[in-house]
N, CA and C atoms of all chains as a GROMACS GRO file, in nm:
protein
  390
    1MET      N    1   0.076   2.599   0.449
    1MET     CA    2   0.005   2.472   0.473
    1MET      C    3   0.070   2.399   0.588
    2CYS      N    4  -0.007   2.315   0.654
    2CYS     CA    5   0.040   2.256   0.778
    2CYS      C    6   0.052   2.105   0.771
    3GLU      N    7   0.067   2.053   0.654
    3GLU     CA    8   0.091   1.910   0.643
    3GLU      C    9   0.230   1.879   0.699
    4ALA      N   10   0.257   1.750   0.721
    4ALA     CA   11   0.383   1.709   0.783
    4ALA      C   12   0.446   1.598   0.701
    5ASN      N   13   0.572   1.572   0.725
    5ASN     CA   14   0.638   1.459   0.662
    5ASN      C   15   0.637   1.340   0.758
    6ALA      N   16   0.611   1.222   0.702
    6ALA     CA   17   0.605   1.100   0.785
    6ALA      C   18   0.730   1.017   0.762
    7TYR      N   19   0.786   0.968   0.870
    7TYR     CA   20   0.907   0.887   0.864
    7TYR      C   21   0.887   0.758   0.942
    8MET      N   22   0.954   0.652   0.898
    8MET     CA   23   0.964   0.530   0.977
    8MET      C   24   1.102   0.530   1.043
    9VAL      N   25   1.104   0.515   1.174
    9VAL     CA   26   1.232   0.510   1.246
    9VAL      C   27   1.277   0.364   1.254
   10LYS      N   28   1.392   0.338   1.196
   10LYS     CA   29   1.447   0.201   1.192
   10LYS      C   30   1.592   0.209   1.233
   11ASP      N   31   1.630   0.136   1.336
   11ASP     CA   32   1.768   0.138   1.384
   11ASP      C   33   1.817   0.281   1.406
   12GLY      N   34   1.729   0.362   1.460
   12GLY     CA   35   1.768   0.500   1.493
   12GLY      C   36   1.770   0.594   1.374
   13LYS      N   37   1.742   0.542   1.254
   13LYS     CA   38   1.742   0.629   1.135
   13LYS      C   39   1.600   0.658   1.089
   14GLU      N   40   1.581   0.774   1.033
   14GLU     CA   41   1.449   0.813   0.984
   14GLU      C   42   1.441   0.796   0.833
   15GLU      N   43   1.352   0.705   0.792
   15GLU     CA   44   1.330   0.684   0.648
   15GLU      C   45   1.200   0.751   0.608
   16LEU      N   46   1.208   0.835   0.508
   16LEU     CA   47   1.088   0.910   0.465
   16LEU      C   48   0.982   0.814   0.409
   17LEU      N   49   0.862   0.824   0.463
   17LEU     CA   50   0.750   0.744   0.413
   17LEU      C   51   0.668   0.825   0.313
   18MET      N   52   0.640   0.948   0.350
   18MET     CA   53   0.556   1.032   0.264
   18MET      C   54   0.572   1.178   0.304
   19GLU      N   55   0.572   1.263   0.204
   19GLU     CA   56   0.576   1.406   0.230
   19GLU      C   57   0.434   1.462   0.227
   20ALA      N   58   0.419   1.575   0.292
   20ALA     CA   59   0.294   1.651   0.284
   20ALA      C   60   0.173   1.570   0.329
   21VAL      N   61   0.189   1.498   0.441
   21VAL     CA   62   0.078   1.418   0.495
   21VAL      C   63  -0.027   1.510   0.556
   22ASP      N   64  -0.150   1.486   0.517
   22ASP     CA   65  -0.260   1.564   0.572
   22ASP      C   66  -0.343   1.481   0.669
   23LEU      N   67  -0.382   1.359   0.625
   23LEU     CA   68  -0.473   1.276   0.704
   23LEU      C   69  -0.404   1.153   0.760
   24ILE      N   70  -0.438   1.120   0.884
   24ILE     CA   71  -0.387   1.001   0.949
   24ILE      C   72  -0.503   0.933   1.020
   25GLU      N   73  -0.525   0.807   0.988
   25GLU     CA   74  -0.634   0.733   1.052
   25GLU      C   75  -0.588   0.593   1.085
   26PRO      N   76  -0.626   0.540   1.202
   26PRO     CA   77  -0.589   0.403   1.233
   26PRO      C   78  -0.660   0.304   1.141
   27GLU      N   79  -0.591   0.195   1.110
   27GLU     CA   80  -0.654   0.087   1.037
   27GLU      C   81  -0.757   0.018   1.127
   28ASP      N   82  -0.859  -0.040   1.064
   28ASP     CA   83  -0.968  -0.100   1.141
   28ASP      C   84  -0.919  -0.208   1.238
   29ASN      N   85  -0.820  -0.284   1.195
   29ASN     CA   86  -0.770  -0.393   1.279
   29ASN      C   87  -0.658  -0.348   1.372
   30ASN      N   88  -0.635  -0.216   1.377
   30ASN     CA   89  -0.534  -0.159   1.466
   30ASN      C   90  -0.392  -0.203   1.437
   31SER      N   91  -0.368  -0.253   1.316
   31SER     CA   92  -0.233  -0.299   1.282
   31SER      C   93  -0.144  -0.182   1.238
   32GLY      N   94  -0.203  -0.068   1.217
   32GLY     CA   95  -0.123   0.044   1.170
   32GLY      C   96  -0.211   0.162   1.136
   33TYR      N   97  -0.161   0.244   1.046
   33TYR     CA   98  -0.230   0.368   1.011
   33TYR      C   99  -0.237   0.386   0.861
   34ARG      N  100  -0.343   0.447   0.816
   34ARG     CA  101  -0.354   0.491   0.678
   34ARG      C  102  -0.318   0.638   0.675
   35ILE      N  103  -0.224   0.675   0.591
   35ILE     CA  104  -0.188   0.816   0.581
   35ILE      C  105  -0.213   0.863   0.438
   36MET      N  106  -0.251   0.988   0.425
   36MET     CA  107  -0.282   1.043   0.294
   36MET      C  108  -0.221   1.182   0.283
   37SER      N  109  -0.159   1.206   0.169
   37SER     CA  110  -0.096   1.337   0.148
   37SER      C  111  -0.197   1.435   0.089
   38ILE      N  112  -0.156   1.562   0.085
   38ILE     CA  113  -0.243   1.664   0.025
   38ILE      C  114  -0.258   1.641  -0.126
   39PHE      N  115  -0.173   1.555  -0.183
   39PHE     CA  116  -0.182   1.523  -0.326
   39PHE      C  117  -0.269   1.401  -0.352
   40GLY      N  118  -0.324   1.342  -0.244
   40GLY     CA  119  -0.411   1.227  -0.258
   40GLY      C  120  -0.339   1.094  -0.254
   41GLU      N  121  -0.209   1.096  -0.242
   41GLU     CA  122  -0.132   0.971  -0.228
   41GLU      C  123  -0.170   0.904  -0.096
   42GLN      N  124  -0.184   0.772  -0.099
   42GLN     CA  125  -0.219   0.698   0.023
   42GLN      C  126  -0.120   0.588   0.051
   43LYS      N  127  -0.097   0.562   0.178
   43LYS     CA  128  -0.014   0.449   0.219
   43LYS      C  129  -0.068   0.391   0.347
   44ILE      N  130  -0.050   0.258   0.361
   44ILE     CA  131  -0.080   0.192   0.488
   44ILE      C  132   0.053   0.171   0.560
   45ILE      N  133   0.064   0.222   0.679
   45ILE     CA  134   0.186   0.210   0.757
   45ILE      C  135   0.163   0.106   0.865
   46LYS      N  136   0.241  -0.003   0.860
   46LYS     CA  137   0.232  -0.103   0.965
   46LYS      C  138   0.321  -0.058   1.079
   47GLY      N  139   0.264  -0.035   1.192
   47GLY     CA  140   0.342   0.011   1.305
   47GLY      C  141   0.261   0.107   1.390
   48ARG      N  142   0.329   0.174   1.480
   48ARG     CA  143   0.259   0.268   1.567
   48ARG      C  144   0.326   0.404   1.560
   49ILE      N  145   0.255   0.503   1.612
   49ILE     CA  146   0.311   0.637   1.616
   49ILE      C  147   0.415   0.643   1.727
   50LYS      N  148   0.533   0.689   1.693
   50LYS     CA  149   0.638   0.706   1.793
   50LYS      C  150   0.632   0.846   1.851
   51SER      N  151   0.614   0.944   1.766
   51SER     CA  152   0.596   1.081   1.813
   51SER      C  153   0.550   1.167   1.697
   52MET      N  154   0.484   1.275   1.731
   52MET     CA  155   0.446   1.374   1.632
   52MET      C  156   0.486   1.510   1.683
   53ASN      N  157   0.542   1.589   1.596
   53ASN     CA  158   0.579   1.725   1.630
   53ASN      C  159   0.522   1.814   1.519
   54LEU      N  160   0.409   1.874   1.549
   54LEU     CA  161   0.336   1.945   1.444
   54LEU      C  162   0.405   2.073   1.401
   55VAL      N  163   0.464   2.143   1.497
   55VAL     CA  164   0.531   2.268   1.463
   55VAL      C  165   0.653   2.241   1.374
   56SER      N  166   0.718   2.125   1.399
   56SER     CA  167   0.831   2.084   1.314
   56SER      C  168   0.786   2.003   1.193
   57HIS      N  169   0.655   1.979   1.178
   57HIS     CA  170   0.599   1.909   1.062
   57HIS      C  171   0.655   1.768   1.050
   58LYS      N  172   0.661   1.697   1.161
   58LYS     CA  173   0.728   1.568   1.160
   58LYS      C  174   0.643   1.463   1.232
   59ILE      N  175   0.619   1.353   1.164
   59ILE     CA  176   0.548   1.239   1.222
   59ILE      C  177   0.641   1.120   1.215
   60LEU      N  178   0.670   1.061   1.330
   60LEU     CA  179   0.757   0.944   1.332
   60LEU      C  180   0.676   0.819   1.364
   61PHE      N  181   0.693   0.716   1.281
   61PHE     CA  182   0.634   0.586   1.308
   61PHE      C  183   0.745   0.489   1.348
   62GLU      N  184   0.707   0.383   1.418
   62GLU     CA  185   0.802   0.275   1.446
   62GLU      C  186   0.728   0.144   1.437
   63LYS      N  187   0.803   0.038   1.407
   63LYS     CA  188   0.743  -0.095   1.402
   63LYS      C  189   0.700  -0.135   1.542
   64THR      N  190   0.588  -0.202   1.553
   64THR     CA  191   0.548  -0.255   1.683
   64THR      C  192   0.629  -0.380   1.710
   65VAL      N  193   0.666  -0.397   1.836
   65VAL     CA  194   0.753  -0.511   1.872
   65VAL      C  195   0.670  -0.639   1.872
   66MET      N  196   0.172   2.923   1.236
   66MET     CA  197   0.206   2.804   1.316
   66MET      C  198   0.112   2.689   1.281
   67CYS      N  199   0.163   2.571   1.303
   67CYS     CA  200   0.091   2.454   1.254
   67CYS      C  201   0.043   2.362   1.364
   68GLU      N  202   0.030   2.412   1.482
   68GLU     CA  203  -0.027   2.331   1.588
   68GLU      C  204  -0.175   2.302   1.557
   69ALA      N  205  -0.231   2.207   1.631
   69ALA     CA  206  -0.369   2.164   1.604
   69ALA      C  207  -0.449   2.162   1.734
   70ASN      N  208  -0.579   2.157   1.722
   70ASN     CA  209  -0.663   2.141   1.840
   70ASN      C  210  -0.698   1.994   1.857
   71ALA      N  211  -0.696   1.949   1.983
   71ALA     CA  212  -0.726   1.809   2.013
   71ALA      C  213  -0.864   1.798   2.076
   72TYR      N  214  -0.939   1.701   2.028
   72TYR     CA  215  -1.075   1.680   2.077
   72TYR      C  216  -1.093   1.533   2.117
   73MET      N  217  -1.179   1.509   2.216
   73MET     CA  218  -1.225   1.374   2.246
   73MET      C  219  -1.364   1.359   2.187
   74VAL      N  220  -1.382   1.255   2.106
   74VAL     CA  221  -1.513   1.231   2.047
   74VAL      C  222  -1.592   1.139   2.140
   75LYS      N  223  -1.704   1.190   2.190
   75LYS     CA  224  -1.788   1.115   2.284
   75LYS      C  225  -1.931   1.125   2.235
   76ASP      N  226  -1.993   1.012   2.212
   76ASP     CA  227  -2.132   1.010   2.164
   76ASP      C  228  -2.149   1.100   2.042
   77GLY      N  229  -2.049   1.096   1.954
   77GLY     CA  230  -2.058   1.173   1.830
   77GLY      C  231  -2.028   1.321   1.845
   78LYS      N  232  -2.003   1.366   1.968
   78LYS     CA  233  -1.970   1.508   1.989
   78LYS      C  234  -1.822   1.526   2.015
   79GLU      N  235  -1.768   1.638   1.972
   79GLU     CA  236  -1.627   1.668   1.993
   79GLU      C  237  -1.609   1.762   2.112
   80GLU      N  238  -1.540   1.711   2.214
   80GLU     CA  239  -1.511   1.795   2.332
   80GLU      C  240  -1.365   1.838   2.325
   81LEU      N  241  -1.342   1.967   2.333
   81LEU     CA  242  -1.206   2.019   2.322
   81LEU      C  243  -1.121   1.972   2.439
   82LEU      N  244  -1.007   1.911   2.407
   82LEU     CA  245  -0.912   1.869   2.510
   82LEU      C  246  -0.804   1.975   2.530
   83MET      N  247  -0.751   2.025   2.421
   83MET     CA  248  -0.642   2.121   2.429
   83MET      C  249  -0.629   2.194   2.297
   84GLU      N  250  -0.600   2.322   2.306
   84GLU     CA  251  -0.572   2.400   2.186
   84GLU      C  252  -0.422   2.405   2.162
   85ALA      N  253  -0.385   2.432   2.039
   85ALA     CA  254  -0.246   2.460   2.003
   85ALA      C  255  -0.152   2.344   2.042
   86VAL      N  256  -0.196   2.221   2.013
   86VAL     CA  257  -0.113   2.104   2.042
   86VAL      C  258   0.004   2.098   1.944
   87ASP      N  259   0.122   2.080   1.999
   87ASP     CA  260   0.242   2.068   1.917
   87ASP      C  261   0.293   1.924   1.917
   88LEU      N  262   0.306   1.866   2.038
   88LEU     CA  263   0.367   1.733   2.051
   88LEU      C  264   0.266   1.627   2.091
   89ILE      N  265   0.280   1.509   2.031
   89ILE     CA  266   0.196   1.394   2.066
   89ILE      C  267   0.287   1.274   2.077
   90GLU      N  268   0.282   1.206   2.189
   90GLU     CA  269   0.364   1.086   2.209
   90GLU      C  270   0.282   0.981   2.281
   91PRO      N  271   0.298   0.854   2.241
   91PRO     CA  272   0.226   0.748   2.312
   91PRO      C  273   0.281   0.732   2.453
   92GLU      N  274   0.194   0.697   2.545
   92GLU     CA  275   0.236   0.663   2.680
   92GLU      C  276   0.311   0.529   2.676
   93ASP      N  277   0.402   0.512   2.769
   93ASP     CA  278   0.486   0.391   2.770
   93ASP      C  279   0.404   0.263   2.776
   94ASN      N  280   0.296   0.266   2.850
   94ASN     CA  281   0.214   0.145   2.864
   94ASN      C  282   0.106   0.136   2.756
   95ASN      N  283   0.114   0.226   2.657
   95ASN     CA  284   0.020   0.223   2.544
   95ASN      C  285  -0.125   0.248   2.582
   96SER      N  286  -0.147   0.306   2.700
   96SER     CA  287  -0.284   0.330   2.743
   96SER      C  288  -0.340   0.458   2.682
   97GLY      N  289  -0.254   0.536   2.621
   97GLY     CA  290  -0.301   0.662   2.567
   97GLY      C  291  -0.186   0.745   2.516
   98TYR      N  292  -0.207   0.876   2.513
   98TYR     CA  293  -0.108   0.966   2.456
   98TYR      C  294  -0.084   1.085   2.550
   99ARG      N  295   0.038   1.133   2.547
   99ARG     CA  296   0.072   1.257   2.614
   99ARG      C  297   0.072   1.366   2.507
  100ILE      N  298  -0.003   1.470   2.530
  100ILE     CA  299  -0.004   1.580   2.434
  100ILE      C  300   0.047   1.706   2.503
  101MET      N  301   0.114   1.790   2.427
  101MET     CA  302   0.169   1.912   2.483
  101MET      C  303   0.143   2.027   2.388
  102SER      N  304   0.101   2.139   2.443
  102SER     CA  305   0.072   2.255   2.359
  102SER      C  306   0.197   2.339   2.340
  103ILE      N  307   0.189   2.434   2.249
  103ILE     CA  308   0.302   2.526   2.228
  103ILE      C  309   0.325   2.614   2.350
  104PHE      N  310   0.228   2.616   2.442
  104PHE     CA  311   0.243   2.695   2.565
  104PHE      C  312   0.301   2.611   2.678
  105GLY      N  313   0.331   2.483   2.650
  105GLY     CA  314   0.392   2.398   2.751
  105GLY      C  315   0.291   2.321   2.835
  106GLU      N  316   0.163   2.344   2.810
  106GLU     CA  317   0.060   2.270   2.882
  106GLU      C  318   0.067   2.122   2.842
  107GLN      N  319   0.051   2.034   2.939
  107GLN     CA  320   0.056   1.890   2.910
  107GLN      C  321  -0.069   1.819   2.958
  108LYS      N  322  -0.110   1.717   2.884
  108LYS     CA  323  -0.221   1.633   2.930
  108LYS      C  324  -0.196   1.490   2.887
  109ILE      N  325  -0.243   1.398   2.969
  109ILE     CA  326  -0.242   1.257   2.932
  109ILE      C  327  -0.383   1.223   2.884
  110ILE      N  328  -0.393   1.173   2.762
  110ILE     CA  329  -0.523   1.138   2.705
  110ILE      C  330  -0.536   0.986   2.705
  111LYS      N  331  -0.633   0.936   2.778
  111LYS     CA  332  -0.660   0.793   2.777
  111LYS      C  333  -0.748   0.763   2.656
  112GLY      N  334  -0.696   0.684   2.567
  112GLY     CA  335  -0.773   0.653   2.448
  112GLY      C  336  -0.681   0.639   2.329
  113ARG      N  337  -0.740   0.634   2.212
  113ARG     CA  338  -0.660   0.619   2.091
  113ARG      C  339  -0.693   0.730   1.992
  114ILE      N  340  -0.607   0.743   1.894
  114ILE     CA  341  -0.630   0.842   1.791
  114ILE      C  342  -0.740   0.792   1.697
  115LYS      N  343  -0.840   0.873   1.678
  115LYS     CA  344  -0.948   0.837   1.586
  115LYS      C  345  -0.915   0.887   1.446
  116SER      N  346  -0.868   1.009   1.438
  116SER     CA  347  -0.822   1.063   1.310
  116SER      C  348  -0.746   1.192   1.334
  117MET      N  349  -0.661   1.224   1.240
  117MET     CA  350  -0.592   1.352   1.244
  117MET      C  351  -0.603   1.416   1.107
  118ASN      N  352  -0.631   1.543   1.106
  118ASN     CA  353  -0.637   1.618   0.982
  118ASN      C  354  -0.550   1.741   1.003
  119LEU      N  355  -0.430   1.735   0.950
  119LEU     CA  356  -0.333   1.840   0.980
  119LEU      C  357  -0.367   1.972   0.912
  120VAL      N  358  -0.418   1.963   0.789
  120VAL     CA  359  -0.450   2.086   0.717
  120VAL      C  360  -0.566   2.158   0.787
  121SER      N  361  -0.656   2.080   0.846
  121SER     CA  362  -0.767   2.140   0.923
  121SER      C  363  -0.730   2.161   1.070
  122HIS      N  364  -0.608   2.124   1.108
  122HIS     CA  365  -0.560   2.147   1.246
  122HIS      C  366  -0.646   2.074   1.348
  123LYS      N  367  -0.679   1.950   1.318
  123LYS     CA  368  -0.773   1.880   1.405
  123LYS      C  369  -0.723   1.740   1.438
  124ILE      N  370  -0.717   1.710   1.566
  124ILE     CA  371  -0.680   1.576   1.614
  124ILE      C  372  -0.797   1.523   1.695
  125LEU      N  373  -0.850   1.408   1.654
  125LEU     CA  374  -0.963   1.350   1.726
  125LEU      C  375  -0.917   1.225   1.800
  126PHE      N  376  -0.948   1.219   1.928
  126PHE     CA  377  -0.924   1.099   2.008
  126PHE      C  378  -1.058   1.033   2.037
  127GLU      N  379  -1.052   0.903   2.069
  127GLU     CA  380  -1.171   0.834   2.116
  127GLU      C  381  -1.130   0.735   2.222
  128LYS      N  382  -1.223   0.703   2.310
  128LYS     CA  383  -1.196   0.605   2.414
  128LYS      C  384  -1.179   0.468   2.349
  129THR      N  385  -1.086   0.390   2.400
  129THR     CA  386  -1.072   0.254   2.350
  129THR      C  387  -1.183   0.171   2.413
  130VAL      N  388  -1.235   0.077   2.335
  130VAL     CA  389  -1.350  -0.002   2.381
  130VAL      C  390  -1.303  -0.108   2.479
   0.00000   0.00000   0.00000
Protein backbone atom coordinates (compact mmCIF):
# COMPACT_ATOMS: atom_id res chain seq x y z
CA MET A 1 0.00 0.00 0.00
CA CYS A 2 1.17 3.49 -0.73
CA GLU A 3 -0.27 5.57 2.04
CA ALA A 4 2.10 7.92 3.88
CA ASN A 5 2.66 9.21 7.38
CA ALA A 6 1.87 12.87 8.05
CA TYR A 7 3.97 14.97 10.39
CA MET A 8 3.84 18.54 11.68
CA VAL A 9 7.29 20.14 11.70
CA LYS A 10 7.69 22.30 14.80
CA ASP A 11 11.01 23.80 15.85
CA GLY A 12 12.76 21.43 13.48
CA LYS A 13 11.11 18.36 15.00
CA GLU A 14 8.62 16.08 13.31
CA GLU A 15 5.50 15.29 15.32
CA LEU A 16 3.37 12.47 13.95
CA LEU A 17 -0.10 13.66 12.96
CA MET A 18 -1.47 10.51 11.38
CA GLU A 19 -0.26 7.22 10.00
CA ALA A 20 -1.40 5.61 6.78
CA VAL A 21 -2.75 8.79 5.18
CA ASP A 22 -4.53 8.14 1.93
CA LEU A 23 -6.46 11.33 1.11
CA ILE A 24 -5.40 14.96 1.35
CA GLU A 25 -7.68 17.83 0.40
CA PRO A 26 -7.45 21.56 1.06
CA GLU A 27 -10.03 23.08 3.37
CA ASP A 28 -12.56 25.31 1.63
CA ASN A 29 -11.24 28.44 3.32
CA ASN A 30 -7.64 27.49 2.51
CA SER A 31 -6.69 27.49 6.18
CA GLY A 32 -5.29 24.00 5.99
CA TYR A 33 -5.91 20.47 4.84
CA ARG A 34 -8.23 17.61 5.64
CA ILE A 35 -6.36 14.33 5.78
CA MET A 36 -7.87 10.87 5.98
CA SER A 37 -6.21 7.56 6.70
CA ILE A 38 -6.94 4.22 5.06
CA PHE A 39 -8.75 3.37 8.33
CA GLY A 40 -11.17 6.28 7.85
CA GLU A 41 -9.66 8.46 10.56
CA GLN A 42 -9.92 12.16 9.69
CA LYS A 43 -8.09 15.25 10.86
CA ILE A 44 -8.04 18.91 9.92
CA ILE A 45 -4.48 20.20 9.76
CA LYS A 46 -4.05 23.94 10.17
CA GLY A 47 -1.03 24.89 8.15
CA ARG A 48 0.53 24.27 4.78
CA ILE A 49 2.40 21.48 3.08
CA LYS A 50 6.12 21.81 3.65
CA SER A 51 7.12 18.85 1.53
CA MET A 52 5.95 15.46 0.41
CA ASN A 53 8.13 12.50 -0.39
CA LEU A 54 5.96 9.72 -1.71
CA VAL A 55 8.66 7.10 -2.13
CA SER A 56 9.63 7.68 1.52
CA HIS A 57 5.92 7.78 2.51
CA LYS A 58 6.33 11.10 4.25
CA ILE A 59 4.17 14.22 4.27
CA LEU A 60 5.42 17.20 6.23
CA PHE A 61 3.16 20.06 7.27
CA GLU A 62 4.18 23.34 8.86
CA LYS A 63 2.28 26.17 10.49
CA THR A 64 1.70 29.14 8.24
CA VAL A 65 3.46 32.24 9.48
CA MET B 1 7.08 1.96 -5.67
CA CYS B 2 4.71 4.54 -4.37
CA GLU B 3 5.13 7.48 -6.66
CA ALA B 4 1.98 9.06 -8.09
CA ASN B 5 0.82 10.68 -11.30
CA ALA B 6 0.15 14.42 -11.25
CA TYR B 7 -2.68 15.96 -13.22
CA MET B 8 -3.98 19.50 -13.81
CA VAL B 9 -7.76 19.65 -13.66
CA LYS B 10 -9.06 22.03 -16.33
CA ASP B 11 -12.73 22.34 -17.19
CA GLY B 12 -13.36 19.08 -15.36
CA LYS B 13 -10.75 17.19 -17.39
CA GLU B 14 -7.51 15.77 -16.03
CA GLU B 15 -4.40 16.61 -18.07
CA LEU B 16 -1.33 14.59 -17.16
CA LEU B 17 1.49 16.80 -15.85
CA MET B 18 4.01 14.17 -14.84
CA GLU B 19 4.20 10.48 -14.15
CA ALA B 20 6.00 8.84 -11.24
CA VAL B 21 6.09 11.95 -9.03
CA ASP B 22 8.11 11.41 -5.87
CA LEU B 23 8.70 14.89 -4.41
CA ILE B 24 6.33 17.83 -3.99
CA GLU B 25 7.39 21.11 -2.45
CA PRO B 26 5.74 24.53 -2.39
CA GLU B 27 7.46 27.31 -4.28
CA ASP B 28 9.02 29.97 -2.06
CA ASN B 29 6.56 32.63 -3.20
CA ASN B 30 3.61 30.24 -2.71
CA SER B 31 2.61 30.59 -6.35
CA GLY B 32 2.64 26.86 -6.87
CA TYR B 33 4.58 23.66 -6.38
CA ARG B 34 7.77 22.09 -7.62
CA ILE B 35 7.28 18.44 -8.43
CA MET B 36 9.99 15.92 -9.21
CA SER B 37 9.69 12.43 -10.60
CA ILE B 38 11.70 9.38 -9.61
CA PHE B 39 13.56 9.91 -12.90
CA GLY B 40 14.73 13.36 -11.79
CA GLU B 41 12.39 15.27 -14.08
CA GLN B 42 11.26 18.56 -12.53
CA LYS B 43 8.35 20.88 -13.17
CA ILE B 44 6.97 24.00 -11.58
CA ILE B 45 3.18 23.79 -11.32
CA LYS B 46 1.35 27.09 -11.03
CA GLY B 47 -1.72 26.43 -8.97
CA ARG B 48 -2.81 24.65 -5.85
CA ILE B 49 -3.42 21.10 -4.79
CA LYS B 50 -7.01 20.09 -5.42
CA SER B 51 -6.73 16.63 -3.92
CA MET B 52 -4.31 13.79 -3.42
CA ASN B 53 -5.17 10.14 -3.26
CA LEU B 54 -2.06 8.19 -2.40
CA VAL B 55 -3.56 4.72 -2.58
CA SER B 56 -4.80 5.55 -6.09
CA HIS B 57 -1.46 7.24 -6.91
CA LYS B 58 -3.18 10.41 -8.00
CA ILE B 59 -2.35 14.07 -7.36
CA LEU B 60 -4.72 16.66 -8.77
CA PHE B 61 -3.76 20.31 -9.16
CA GLU B 62 -6.00 23.19 -10.15
CA LYS B 63 -5.39 26.77 -11.15
CA THR B 64 -5.89 29.26 -8.36
CA VAL B 65 -8.75 31.64 -9.09
